[in-house]
N, CA, C, O and CB atoms as a CASP TS submission, in Angstrom:
PFRMAT TS
TARGET T0000
AUTHOR 0000-0000-0000
METHOD Language model
MODEL 1
PARENT N/A
ATOM      1  N   MET     1     -11.702  16.063 -10.400  1.00  0.00           N
ATOM      2  CA  MET     1     -12.106  14.690 -10.175  1.00  0.00           C
ATOM      3  C   MET     1     -11.049  13.919  -9.388  1.00  0.00           C
ATOM      4  O   MET     1     -11.394  13.091  -8.545  1.00  0.00           O
ATOM      5  CB  MET     1     -12.379  14.004 -11.499  1.00  0.00           C
ATOM      6  N   MET     2      -9.774  14.177  -9.650  1.00  0.00           N
ATOM      7  CA  MET     2      -8.712  13.439  -8.972  1.00  0.00           C
ATOM      8  C   MET     2      -8.726  13.665  -7.459  1.00  0.00           C
ATOM      9  O   MET     2      -8.270  12.800  -6.711  1.00  0.00           O
ATOM     10  CB  MET     2      -7.361  13.839  -9.540  1.00  0.00           C
ATOM     11  N   ASN     3      -9.226  14.783  -7.001  1.00  0.00           N
ATOM     12  CA  ASN     3      -9.251  15.080  -5.576  1.00  0.00           C
ATOM     13  C   ASN     3     -10.652  14.959  -4.981  1.00  0.00           C
ATOM     14  O   ASN     3     -10.881  15.379  -3.847  1.00  0.00           O
ATOM     15  CB  ASN     3      -8.710  16.469  -5.331  1.00  0.00           C
ATOM     16  N   GLY     4     -11.571  14.401  -5.722  1.00  0.00           N
ATOM     17  CA  GLY     4     -12.952  14.339  -5.285  1.00  0.00           C
ATOM     18  C   GLY     4     -13.282  13.112  -4.453  1.00  0.00           C
ATOM     19  O   GLY     4     -12.443  12.237  -4.238  1.00  0.00           O
ATOM     20  N   ASP     5     -14.518  13.071  -3.996  1.00  0.00           N
ATOM     21  CA  ASP     5     -14.991  11.972  -3.156  1.00  0.00           C
ATOM     22  C   ASP     5     -14.975  10.637  -3.887  1.00  0.00           C
ATOM     23  O   ASP     5     -14.676   9.608  -3.280  1.00  0.00           O
ATOM     24  CB  ASP     5     -16.390  12.263  -2.661  1.00  0.00           C
ATOM     25  N   LEU     6     -15.284  10.634  -5.154  1.00  0.00           N
ATOM     26  CA  LEU     6     -15.345   9.397  -5.925  1.00  0.00           C
ATOM     27  C   LEU     6     -13.999   8.665  -5.902  1.00  0.00           C
ATOM     28  O   LEU     6     -13.945   7.470  -5.611  1.00  0.00           O
ATOM     29  CB  LEU     6     -15.760   9.693  -7.372  1.00  0.00           C
ATOM     30  N   VAL     7     -12.930   9.374  -6.205  1.00  0.00           N
ATOM     31  CA  VAL     7     -11.597   8.763  -6.224  1.00  0.00           C
ATOM     32  C   VAL     7     -11.152   8.417  -4.817  1.00  0.00           C
ATOM     33  O   VAL     7     -10.603   7.336  -4.602  1.00  0.00           O
ATOM     34  CB  VAL     7     -10.576   9.702  -6.885  1.00  0.00           C
ATOM     35  N   ARG     8     -11.369   9.296  -3.853  1.00  0.00           N
ATOM     36  CA  ARG     8     -10.969   9.024  -2.474  1.00  0.00           C
ATOM     37  C   ARG     8     -11.666   7.774  -1.943  1.00  0.00           C
ATOM     38  O   ARG     8     -11.026   6.935  -1.309  1.00  0.00           O
ATOM     39  CB  ARG     8     -11.288  10.229  -1.575  1.00  0.00           C
ATOM     40  N   ASP     9     -12.949   7.641  -2.192  1.00  0.00           N
ATOM     41  CA  ASP     9     -13.675   6.460  -1.723  1.00  0.00           C
ATOM     42  C   ASP     9     -13.220   5.192  -2.432  1.00  0.00           C
ATOM     43  O   ASP     9     -13.192   4.121  -1.827  1.00  0.00           O
ATOM     44  CB  ASP     9     -15.168   6.651  -1.922  1.00  0.00           C
ATOM     45  N   ALA    10     -12.869   5.302  -3.693  1.00  0.00           N
ATOM     46  CA  ALA    10     -12.440   4.128  -4.456  1.00  0.00           C
ATOM     47  C   ALA    10     -11.046   3.655  -4.082  1.00  0.00           C
ATOM     48  O   ALA    10     -10.717   2.486  -4.287  1.00  0.00           O
ATOM     49  CB  ALA    10     -12.483   4.431  -5.927  1.00  0.00           C
ATOM     50  N   THR    11     -10.213   4.549  -3.533  1.00  0.00           N
ATOM     51  CA  THR    11      -8.831   4.182  -3.238  1.00  0.00           C
ATOM     52  C   THR    11      -8.497   4.150  -1.755  1.00  0.00           C
ATOM     53  O   THR    11      -7.351   3.881  -1.395  1.00  0.00           O
ATOM     54  CB  THR    11      -7.914   5.126  -3.918  1.00  0.00           C
ATOM     55  N   LYS    12      -9.460   4.416  -0.891  1.00  0.00           N
ATOM     56  CA  LYS    12      -9.150   4.403   0.535  1.00  0.00           C
ATOM     57  C   LYS    12      -8.777   2.990   0.973  1.00  0.00           C
ATOM     58  O   LYS    12      -9.267   2.002   0.426  1.00  0.00           O
ATOM     59  CB  LYS    12     -10.347   4.929   1.360  1.00  0.00           C
ATOM     60  N   ALA    13      -7.913   2.917   1.956  1.00  0.00           N
ATOM     61  CA  ALA    13      -7.418   1.624   2.430  1.00  0.00           C
ATOM     62  C   ALA    13      -8.354   1.079   3.500  1.00  0.00           C
ATOM     63  O   ALA    13      -8.302   1.498   4.656  1.00  0.00           O
ATOM     64  CB  ALA    13      -5.976   1.751   2.983  1.00  0.00           C
ATOM     65  N   ASP    14      -9.198   0.154   3.112  1.00  0.00           N
ATOM     66  CA  ASP    14     -10.012  -0.562   4.081  1.00  0.00           C
ATOM     67  C   ASP    14      -9.979  -2.042   3.727  1.00  0.00           C
ATOM     68  O   ASP    14      -9.447  -2.414   2.682  1.00  0.00           O
ATOM     69  CB  ASP    14     -11.475  -0.018   4.108  1.00  0.00           C
ATOM     70  N   VAL    15     -10.534  -2.879   4.572  1.00  0.00           N
ATOM     71  CA  VAL    15     -10.417  -4.322   4.379  1.00  0.00           C
ATOM     72  C   VAL    15     -11.212  -4.847   3.185  1.00  0.00           C
ATOM     73  O   VAL    15     -11.105  -6.026   2.850  1.00  0.00           O
ATOM     74  CB  VAL    15     -10.865  -5.028   5.621  1.00  0.00           C
ATOM     75  N   PHE    16     -11.992  -4.009   2.549  1.00  0.00           N
ATOM     76  CA  PHE    16     -12.756  -4.438   1.379  1.00  0.00           C
ATOM     77  C   PHE    16     -12.027  -4.141   0.070  1.00  0.00           C
ATOM     78  O   PHE    16     -12.538  -4.449  -1.006  1.00  0.00           O
ATOM     79  CB  PHE    16     -14.112  -3.761   1.372  1.00  0.00           C
ATOM     80  N   LYS    17     -10.854  -3.554   0.155  1.00  0.00           N
ATOM     81  CA  LYS    17     -10.064  -3.223  -1.021  1.00  0.00           C
ATOM     82  C   LYS    17      -8.684  -3.864  -0.886  1.00  0.00           C
ATOM     83  O   LYS    17      -8.227  -4.137   0.224  1.00  0.00           O
ATOM     84  CB  LYS    17      -9.948  -1.681  -1.201  1.00  0.00           C
ATOM     85  N   ALA    18      -8.032  -4.099  -2.006  1.00  0.00           N
ATOM     86  CA  ALA    18      -6.754  -4.815  -2.002  1.00  0.00           C
ATOM     87  C   ALA    18      -5.701  -4.116  -1.142  1.00  0.00           C
ATOM     88  O   ALA    18      -4.997  -4.775  -0.377  1.00  0.00           O
ATOM     89  CB  ALA    18      -6.237  -4.962  -3.426  1.00  0.00           C
ATOM     90  N   GLY    19      -5.586  -2.807  -1.256  1.00  0.00           N
ATOM     91  CA  GLY    19      -4.574  -2.088  -0.474  1.00  0.00           C
ATOM     92  C   GLY    19      -4.758  -2.254   1.019  1.00  0.00           C
ATOM     93  O   GLY    19      -3.787  -2.439   1.753  1.00  0.00           O
ATOM     94  N   GLY    20      -5.980  -2.189   1.465  1.00  0.00           N
ATOM     95  CA  GLY    20      -6.258  -2.370   2.891  1.00  0.00           C
ATOM     96  C   GLY    20      -5.992  -3.780   3.358  1.00  0.00           C
ATOM     97  O   GLY    20      -5.446  -3.985   4.442  1.00  0.00           O
ATOM     98  N   ARG    21      -6.373  -4.764   2.545  1.00  0.00           N
ATOM     99  CA  ARG    21      -6.133  -6.163   2.909  1.00  0.00           C
ATOM    100  C   ARG    21      -4.648  -6.479   2.955  1.00  0.00           C
ATOM    101  O   ARG    21      -4.174  -7.130   3.886  1.00  0.00           O
ATOM    102  CB  ARG    21      -6.828  -7.094   1.925  1.00  0.00           C
ATOM    103  N   ILE    22      -3.922  -6.020   1.955  1.00  0.00           N
ATOM    104  CA  ILE    22      -2.472  -6.258   1.938  1.00  0.00           C
ATOM    105  C   ILE    22      -1.832  -5.612   3.153  1.00  0.00           C
ATOM    106  O   ILE    22      -1.034  -6.246   3.844  1.00  0.00           O
ATOM    107  CB  ILE    22      -1.834  -5.709   0.636  1.00  0.00           C
ATOM    108  N   GLY    23      -2.171  -4.363   3.422  1.00  0.00           N
ATOM    109  CA  GLY    23      -1.594  -3.651   4.554  1.00  0.00           C
ATOM    110  C   GLY    23      -1.947  -4.266   5.895  1.00  0.00           C
ATOM    111  O   GLY    23      -1.121  -4.284   6.808  1.00  0.00           O
ATOM    112  N   TYR    24      -3.149  -4.763   6.020  1.00  0.00           N
ATOM    113  CA  TYR    24      -3.590  -5.321   7.296  1.00  0.00           C
ATOM    114  C   TYR    24      -2.912  -6.657   7.598  1.00  0.00           C
ATOM    115  O   TYR    24      -2.518  -6.913   8.736  1.00  0.00           O
ATOM    116  CB  TYR    24      -5.103  -5.497   7.295  1.00  0.00           C
ATOM    117  N   PHE    25      -2.777  -7.505   6.580  1.00  0.00           N
ATOM    118  CA  PHE    25      -2.272  -8.848   6.826  1.00  0.00           C
ATOM    119  C   PHE    25      -0.763  -8.997   6.667  1.00  0.00           C
ATOM    120  O   PHE    25      -0.200  -9.978   7.152  1.00  0.00           O
ATOM    121  CB  PHE    25      -2.947  -9.792   5.914  1.00  0.00           C
ATOM    122  N   ALA    26      -0.104  -8.077   6.017  1.00  0.00           N
ATOM    123  CA  ALA    26       1.348  -8.174   5.844  1.00  0.00           C
ATOM    124  C   ALA    26       2.045  -7.917   7.178  1.00  0.00           C
ATOM    125  O   ALA    26       1.698  -6.968   7.881  1.00  0.00           O
ATOM    126  CB  ALA    26       1.846  -7.170   4.767  1.00  0.00           C
ATOM    127  N   PRO    27       3.019  -8.746   7.533  1.00  0.00           N
ATOM    128  CA  PRO    27       3.679  -8.584   8.832  1.00  0.00           C
ATOM    129  C   PRO    27       4.608  -7.372   8.908  1.00  0.00           C
ATOM    130  O   PRO    27       4.828  -6.836   9.994  1.00  0.00           O
ATOM    131  CB  PRO    27       4.460  -9.821   9.151  1.00  0.00           C
ATOM    132  N   THR    28       5.152  -6.936   7.780  1.00  0.00           N
ATOM    133  CA  THR    28       6.070  -5.792   7.764  1.00  0.00           C
ATOM    134  C   THR    28       5.730  -4.883   6.592  1.00  0.00           C
ATOM    135  O   THR    28       4.999  -5.274   5.682  1.00  0.00           O
ATOM    136  CB  THR    28       7.547  -6.265   7.675  1.00  0.00           C
ATOM    137  N   ASP    29       6.265  -3.671   6.620  1.00  0.00           N
ATOM    138  CA  ASP    29       6.067  -2.739   5.512  1.00  0.00           C
ATOM    139  C   ASP    29       6.688  -3.291   4.228  1.00  0.00           C
ATOM    140  O   ASP    29       6.107  -3.166   3.150  1.00  0.00           O
ATOM    141  CB  ASP    29       6.674  -1.361   5.850  1.00  0.00           C
ATOM    142  N   GLU    30       7.871  -3.904   4.346  1.00  0.00           N
ATOM    143  CA  GLU    30       8.540  -4.460   3.177  1.00  0.00           C
ATOM    144  C   GLU    30       7.716  -5.589   2.561  1.00  0.00           C
ATOM    145  O   GLU    30       7.627  -5.699   1.338  1.00  0.00           O
ATOM    146  CB  GLU    30       9.935  -4.969   3.555  1.00  0.00           C
ATOM    147  N   ALA    31       7.119  -6.419   3.398  1.00  0.00           N
ATOM    148  CA  ALA    31       6.270  -7.500   2.895  1.00  0.00           C
ATOM    149  C   ALA    31       5.035  -6.936   2.200  1.00  0.00           C
ATOM    150  O   ALA    31       4.602  -7.472   1.180  1.00  0.00           O
ATOM    151  CB  ALA    31       5.852  -8.436   4.043  1.00  0.00           C
ATOM    152  N   ALA    32       4.470  -5.870   2.737  1.00  0.00           N
ATOM    153  CA  ALA    32       3.301  -5.240   2.113  1.00  0.00           C
ATOM    154  C   ALA    32       3.658  -4.703   0.739  1.00  0.00           C
ATOM    155  O   ALA    32       2.883  -4.863  -0.204  1.00  0.00           O
ATOM    156  CB  ALA    32       2.753  -4.108   2.997  1.00  0.00           C
ATOM    157  N   VAL    33       4.812  -4.070   0.608  1.00  0.00           N
ATOM    158  CA  VAL    33       5.245  -3.534  -0.685  1.00  0.00           C
ATOM    159  C   VAL    33       5.481  -4.683  -1.663  1.00  0.00           C
ATOM    160  O   VAL    33       5.101  -4.583  -2.829  1.00  0.00           O
ATOM    161  CB  VAL    33       6.534  -2.678  -0.528  1.00  0.00           C
ATOM    162  N   GLU    34       6.100  -5.769  -1.208  1.00  0.00           N
ATOM    163  CA  GLU    34       6.366  -6.905  -2.097  1.00  0.00           C
ATOM    164  C   GLU    34       5.065  -7.523  -2.615  1.00  0.00           C
ATOM    165  O   GLU    34       4.951  -7.821  -3.804  1.00  0.00           O
ATOM    166  CB  GLU    34       7.197  -7.970  -1.365  1.00  0.00           C
ATOM    167  N   VAL    35       4.095  -7.715  -1.737  1.00  0.00           N
ATOM    168  CA  VAL    35       2.819  -8.294  -2.163  1.00  0.00           C
ATOM    169  C   VAL    35       2.103  -7.352  -3.125  1.00  0.00           C
ATOM    170  O   VAL    35       1.512  -7.806  -4.106  1.00  0.00           O
ATOM    171  CB  VAL    35       1.923  -8.593  -0.942  1.00  0.00           C
ATOM    172  N   ALA    36       2.147  -6.060  -2.862  1.00  0.00           N
ATOM    173  CA  ALA    36       1.510  -5.103  -3.763  1.00  0.00           C
ATOM    174  C   ALA    36       2.161  -5.154  -5.144  1.00  0.00           C
ATOM    175  O   ALA    36       1.461  -5.149  -6.157  1.00  0.00           O
ATOM    176  CB  ALA    36       1.592  -3.678  -3.185  1.00  0.00           C
ATOM    177  N   TYR    37       3.471  -5.202  -5.195  1.00  0.00           N
ATOM    178  CA  TYR    37       4.169  -5.294  -6.478  1.00  0.00           C
ATOM    179  C   TYR    37       3.809  -6.582  -7.207  1.00  0.00           C
ATOM    180  O   TYR    37       3.536  -6.562  -8.408  1.00  0.00           O
ATOM    181  CB  TYR    37       5.683  -5.216  -6.269  1.00  0.00           C
ATOM    182  N   LEU    38       3.807  -7.698  -6.491  1.00  0.00           N
ATOM    183  CA  LEU    38       3.462  -8.970  -7.123  1.00  0.00           C
ATOM    184  C   LEU    38       2.030  -8.964  -7.641  1.00  0.00           C
ATOM    185  O   LEU    38       1.744  -9.534  -8.693  1.00  0.00           O
ATOM    186  CB  LEU    38       3.655 -10.121  -6.139  1.00  0.00           C
ATOM    187  N   THR    39       1.132  -8.321  -6.906  1.00  0.00           N
ATOM    188  CA  THR    39      -0.270  -8.265  -7.312  1.00  0.00           C
ATOM    189  C   THR    39      -0.471  -7.363  -8.527  1.00  0.00           C
ATOM    190  O   THR    39      -1.203  -7.716  -9.451  1.00  0.00           O
ATOM    191  CB  THR    39      -1.130  -7.775  -6.156  1.00  0.00           C
ATOM    192  N   ILE    40       0.172  -6.213  -8.524  1.00  0.00           N
ATOM    193  CA  ILE    40      -0.066  -5.212  -9.564  1.00  0.00           C
ATOM    194  C   ILE    40       0.856  -5.390 -10.773  1.00  0.00           C
ATOM    195  O   ILE    40       0.400  -5.349 -11.915  1.00  0.00           O
ATOM    196  CB  ILE    40       0.113  -3.822  -8.988  1.00  0.00           C
ATOM    197  N   LEU    41       2.143  -5.586 -10.519  1.00  0.00           N
ATOM    198  CA  LEU    41       3.124  -5.614 -11.605  1.00  0.00           C
ATOM    199  C   LEU    41       3.631  -7.018 -11.931  1.00  0.00           C
ATOM    200  O   LEU    41       4.385  -7.193 -12.887  1.00  0.00           O
ATOM    201  CB  LEU    41       4.291  -4.735 -11.252  1.00  0.00           C
ATOM    202  N   THR    42       3.233  -8.002 -11.162  1.00  0.00           N
ATOM    203  CA  THR    42       3.651  -9.406 -11.301  1.00  0.00           C
ATOM    204  C   THR    42       5.165  -9.575 -11.297  1.00  0.00           C
ATOM    205  O   THR    42       5.723 -10.409 -12.010  1.00  0.00           O
ATOM    206  CB  THR    42       3.087  -9.988 -12.579  1.00  0.00           C
ATOM    207  N   ARG    43       5.805  -8.763 -10.476  1.00  0.00           N
ATOM    208  CA  ARG    43       7.249  -8.907 -10.253  1.00  0.00           C
ATOM    209  C   ARG    43       7.563  -8.420  -8.854  1.00  0.00           C
ATOM    210  O   ARG    43       6.777  -7.691  -8.248  1.00  0.00           O
ATOM    211  CB  ARG    43       8.080  -8.116 -11.319  1.00  0.00           C
ATOM    212  N   LYS    44       8.726  -8.829  -8.337  1.00  0.00           N
ATOM    213  CA  LYS    44       9.143  -8.344  -7.028  1.00  0.00           C
ATOM    214  C   LYS    44       9.777  -6.963  -7.182  1.00  0.00           C
ATOM    215  O   LYS    44      10.368  -6.660  -8.219  1.00  0.00           O
ATOM    216  CB  LYS    44      10.136  -9.338  -6.357  1.00  0.00           C
ATOM    217  N   PRO    45       9.656  -6.135  -6.162  1.00  0.00           N
ATOM    218  CA  PRO    45      10.296  -4.811  -6.248  1.00  0.00           C
ATOM    219  C   PRO    45      11.807  -4.939  -6.117  1.00  0.00           C
ATOM    220  O   PRO    45      12.313  -5.861  -5.476  1.00  0.00           O
ATOM    221  CB  PRO    45       9.747  -3.866  -5.155  1.00  0.00           C
ATOM    222  N   THR    46      12.515  -4.007  -6.727  1.00  0.00           N
ATOM    223  CA  THR    46      13.966  -3.960  -6.524  1.00  0.00           C
ATOM    224  C   THR    46      14.209  -3.529  -5.080  1.00  0.00           C
ATOM    225  O   THR    46      13.304  -2.989  -4.443  1.00  0.00           O
ATOM    226  CB  THR    46      14.669  -2.974  -7.546  1.00  0.00           C
ATOM    227  N   PRO    47      15.403  -3.755  -4.555  1.00  0.00           N
ATOM    228  CA  PRO    47      15.688  -3.300  -3.188  1.00  0.00           C
ATOM    229  C   PRO    47      15.449  -1.795  -3.002  1.00  0.00           C
ATOM    230  O   PRO    47      14.979  -1.361  -1.950  1.00  0.00           O
ATOM    231  CB  PRO    47      17.128  -3.633  -2.826  1.00  0.00           C
ATOM    232  N   GLU    48      15.774  -1.013  -4.026  1.00  0.00           N
ATOM    233  CA  GLU    48      15.572   0.434  -3.934  1.00  0.00           C
ATOM    234  C   GLU    48      14.078   0.773  -3.869  1.00  0.00           C
ATOM    235  O   GLU    48      13.666   1.617  -3.073  1.00  0.00           O
ATOM    236  CB  GLU    48      16.229   1.145  -5.137  1.00  0.00           C
ATOM    237  N   GLU    49      13.269   0.114  -4.709  1.00  0.00           N
ATOM    238  CA  GLU    49      11.831   0.350  -4.706  1.00  0.00           C
ATOM    239  C   GLU    49      11.214  -0.070  -3.378  1.00  0.00           C
ATOM    240  O   GLU    49      10.391   0.649  -2.812  1.00  0.00           O
ATOM    241  CB  GLU    49      11.165  -0.401  -5.860  1.00  0.00           C
ATOM    242  N   SER    50      11.612  -1.221  -2.892  1.00  0.00           N
ATOM    243  CA  SER    50      11.080  -1.718  -1.632  1.00  0.00           C
ATOM    244  C   SER    50      11.392  -0.760  -0.490  1.00  0.00           C
ATOM    245  O   SER    50      10.519  -0.430   0.312  1.00  0.00           O
ATOM    246  CB  SER    50      11.643  -3.102  -1.327  1.00  0.00           C
ATOM    247  N   HIS    51      12.636  -0.321  -0.426  1.00  0.00           N
ATOM    248  CA  HIS    51      13.034   0.601   0.644  1.00  0.00           C
ATOM    249  C   HIS    51      12.287   1.927   0.524  1.00  0.00           C
ATOM    250  O   HIS    51      11.808   2.466   1.521  1.00  0.00           O
ATOM    251  CB  HIS    51      14.554   0.846   0.608  1.00  0.00           C
ATOM    252  N   HIS    52      12.191   2.446  -0.686  1.00  0.00           N
ATOM    253  CA  HIS    52      11.526   3.741  -0.896  1.00  0.00           C
ATOM    254  C   HIS    52      10.070   3.698  -0.437  1.00  0.00           C
ATOM    255  O   HIS    52       9.639   4.539   0.351  1.00  0.00           O
ATOM    256  CB  HIS    52      11.596   4.144  -2.379  1.00  0.00           C
ATOM    257  N   PHE    53       9.315   2.717  -0.932  1.00  0.00           N
ATOM    258  CA  PHE    53       7.895   2.677  -0.609  1.00  0.00           C
ATOM    259  C   PHE    53       7.638   2.261   0.826  1.00  0.00           C
ATOM    260  O   PHE    53       6.683   2.739   1.439  1.00  0.00           O
ATOM    261  CB  PHE    53       7.181   1.741  -1.540  1.00  0.00           C
ATOM    262  N   ALA    54       8.461   1.384   1.378  1.00  0.00           N
ATOM    263  CA  ALA    54       8.276   0.986   2.777  1.00  0.00           C
ATOM    264  C   ALA    54       8.561   2.162   3.702  1.00  0.00           C
ATOM    265  O   ALA    54       7.857   2.364   4.692  1.00  0.00           O
ATOM    266  CB  ALA    54       9.191  -0.209   3.134  1.00  0.00           C
ATOM    267  N   ALA    55       9.586   2.933   3.381  1.00  0.00           N
ATOM    268  CA  ALA    55       9.965   4.054   4.243  1.00  0.00           C
ATOM    269  C   ALA    55       9.042   5.255   4.095  1.00  0.00           C
ATOM    270  O   ALA    55       8.750   5.930   5.083  1.00  0.00           O
ATOM    271  CB  ALA    55      11.379   4.473   3.945  1.00  0.00           C
ATOM    272  N   HIS    56       8.582   5.532   2.893  1.00  0.00           N
ATOM    273  CA  HIS    56       7.807   6.747   2.666  1.00  0.00           C
ATOM    274  C   HIS    56       6.301   6.533   2.610  1.00  0.00           C
ATOM    275  O   HIS    56       5.547   7.282   3.232  1.00  0.00           O
ATOM    276  CB  HIS    56       8.249   7.379   1.404  1.00  0.00           C
ATOM    277  N   SER    57       5.867   5.546   1.891  1.00  0.00           N
ATOM    278  CA  SER    57       4.426   5.362   1.712  1.00  0.00           C
ATOM    279  C   SER    57       3.769   4.666   2.876  1.00  0.00           C
ATOM    280  O   SER    57       2.710   5.091   3.339  1.00  0.00           O
ATOM    281  CB  SER    57       4.161   4.589   0.467  1.00  0.00           C
ATOM    282  N   CYS    58       4.380   3.601   3.356  1.00  0.00           N
ATOM    283  CA  CYS    58       3.731   2.798   4.394  1.00  0.00           C
ATOM    284  C   CYS    58       3.990   3.352   5.786  1.00  0.00           C
ATOM    285  O   CYS    58       3.053   3.643   6.530  1.00  0.00           O
ATOM    286  CB  CYS    58       4.210   1.360   4.318  1.00  0.00           C
ATOM    287  N   ALA    59       5.245   3.496   6.132  1.00  0.00           N
ATOM    288  CA  ALA    59       5.579   3.913   7.495  1.00  0.00           C
ATOM    289  C   ALA    59       5.124   5.337   7.775  1.00  0.00           C
ATOM    290  O   ALA    59       4.831   5.676   8.922  1.00  0.00           O
ATOM    291  CB  ALA    59       7.079   3.797   7.730  1.00  0.00           C
ATOM    292  N   ALA    60       5.059   6.166   6.757  1.00  0.00           N
ATOM    293  CA  ALA    60       4.637   7.551   6.966  1.00  0.00           C
ATOM    294  C   ALA    60       3.202   7.638   7.443  1.00  0.00           C
ATOM    295  O   ALA    60       2.819   8.613   8.089  1.00  0.00           O
ATOM    296  CB  ALA    60       4.800   8.348   5.691  1.00  0.00           C
ATOM    297  N   ALA    61       2.414   6.640   7.134  1.00  0.00           N
ATOM    298  CA  ALA    61       1.020   6.657   7.567  1.00  0.00           C
ATOM    299  C   ALA    61       0.911   6.462   9.069  1.00  0.00           C
ATOM    300  O   ALA    61      -0.081   6.861   9.679  1.00  0.00           O
ATOM    301  CB  ALA    61       0.223   5.580   6.840  1.00  0.00           C
ATOM    302  N   GLY    62       1.927   5.849   9.668  1.00  0.00           N
ATOM    303  CA  GLY    62       1.938   5.679  11.106  1.00  0.00           C
ATOM    304  C   GLY    62       0.952   4.653  11.624  1.00  0.00           C
ATOM    305  O   GLY    62       0.706   4.613  12.829  1.00  0.00           O
ATOM    306  N   GLU    63       0.391   3.841  10.790  1.00  0.00           N
ATOM    307  CA  GLU    63      -0.560   2.833  11.220  1.00  0.00           C
ATOM    308  C   GLU    63      -0.224   1.507  10.583  1.00  0.00           C
ATOM    309  O   GLU    63      -0.094   1.413   9.362  1.00  0.00           O
ATOM    310  CB  GLU    63      -1.989   3.246  10.877  1.00  0.00           C
ATOM    311  N   ARG    64      -0.085   0.504  11.382  1.00  0.00           N
ATOM    312  CA  ARG    64       0.135  -0.816  10.820  1.00  0.00           C
ATOM    313  C   ARG    64      -1.167  -1.317  10.206  1.00  0.00           C
ATOM    314  O   ARG    64      -1.166  -1.810   9.077  1.00  0.00           O
ATOM    315  CB  ARG    64       0.657  -1.800  11.898  1.00  0.00           C
ATOM    316  N   ALA    65      -2.268  -1.201  10.925  1.00  0.00           N
ATOM    317  CA  ALA    65      -3.550  -1.679  10.426  1.00  0.00           C
ATOM    318  C   ALA    65      -4.045  -0.763   9.317  1.00  0.00           C
ATOM    319  O   ALA    65      -4.460   0.369   9.567  1.00  0.00           O
ATOM    320  CB  ALA    65      -4.586  -1.761  11.566  1.00  0.00           C
ATOM    321  N   GLY    66      -3.996  -1.254   8.126  1.00  0.00           N
ATOM    322  CA  GLY    66      -4.487  -0.477   7.006  1.00  0.00           C
ATOM    323  C   GLY    66      -3.388   0.065   6.132  1.00  0.00           C
ATOM    324  O   GLY    66      -3.521   0.051   4.909  1.00  0.00           O
ATOM    325  N   ARG    67      -2.294   0.546   6.718  1.00  0.00           N
ATOM    326  CA  ARG    67      -1.198   1.133   5.966  1.00  0.00           C
ATOM    327  C   ARG    67      -1.719   1.996   4.823  1.00  0.00           C
ATOM    328  O   ARG    67      -1.645   1.607   3.658  1.00  0.00           O
ATOM    329  CB  ARG    67      -0.282   0.042   5.428  1.00  0.00           C
ATOM    330  N   ARG    68      -2.230   3.138   5.155  1.00  0.00           N
ATOM    331  CA  ARG    68      -2.877   4.007   4.165  1.00  0.00           C
ATOM    332  C   ARG    68      -1.986   4.357   2.986  1.00  0.00           C
ATOM    333  O   ARG    68      -2.488   4.660   1.903  1.00  0.00           O
ATOM    334  CB  ARG    68      -3.331   5.269   4.824  1.00  0.00           C
ATOM    335  N   GLY    69      -0.676   4.321   3.174  1.00  0.00           N
ATOM    336  CA  GLY    69       0.234   4.643   2.076  1.00  0.00           C
ATOM    337  C   GLY    69       0.150   3.672   0.922  1.00  0.00           C
ATOM    338  O   GLY    69       0.541   4.016  -0.194  1.00  0.00           O
ATOM    339  N   LEU    70      -0.342   2.481   1.152  1.00  0.00           N
ATOM    340  CA  LEU    70      -0.480   1.523   0.056  1.00  0.00           C
ATOM    341  C   LEU    70      -1.479   1.983  -0.985  1.00  0.00           C
ATOM    342  O   LEU    70      -1.374   1.592  -2.147  1.00  0.00           O
ATOM    343  CB  LEU    70      -0.893   0.177   0.592  1.00  0.00           C
ATOM    344  N   ALA    71      -2.419   2.779  -0.613  1.00  0.00           N
ATOM    345  CA  ALA    71      -3.375   3.309  -1.584  1.00  0.00           C
ATOM    346  C   ALA    71      -2.642   4.205  -2.583  1.00  0.00           C
ATOM    347  O   ALA    71      -3.007   4.253  -3.757  1.00  0.00           O
ATOM    348  CB  ALA    71      -4.513   4.095  -0.871  1.00  0.00           C
ATOM    349  N   ASP    72      -1.611   4.916  -2.120  1.00  0.00           N
ATOM    350  CA  ASP    72      -0.818   5.748  -3.015  1.00  0.00           C
ATOM    351  C   ASP    72       0.038   4.903  -3.943  1.00  0.00           C
ATOM    352  O   ASP    72       0.235   5.247  -5.109  1.00  0.00           O
ATOM    353  CB  ASP    72       0.061   6.696  -2.216  1.00  0.00           C
ATOM    354  N   LEU    73       0.543   3.800  -3.421  1.00  0.00           N
ATOM    355  CA  LEU    73       1.361   2.908  -4.251  1.00  0.00           C
ATOM    356  C   LEU    73       0.525   2.329  -5.365  1.00  0.00           C
ATOM    357  O   LEU    73       1.030   1.552  -6.175  1.00  0.00           O
ATOM    358  CB  LEU    73       1.977   1.779  -3.409  1.00  0.00           C
TER
END
């Protein structure tokens, strides 16, 4: 189930889901990670967390529009 269509469709980064909206409108990867943390955990990320997720999850996707790595976060 974790690798199936149901989960993939529910977590894909598009403008109708939070991850896609955050990724599309955030000006930088660091800003996208901060907004995601504030939305999900109601706190700002530590500098280490921000750097880790901005460098690996967001930038690795290679797309500013959508930032597919936010779905993993």
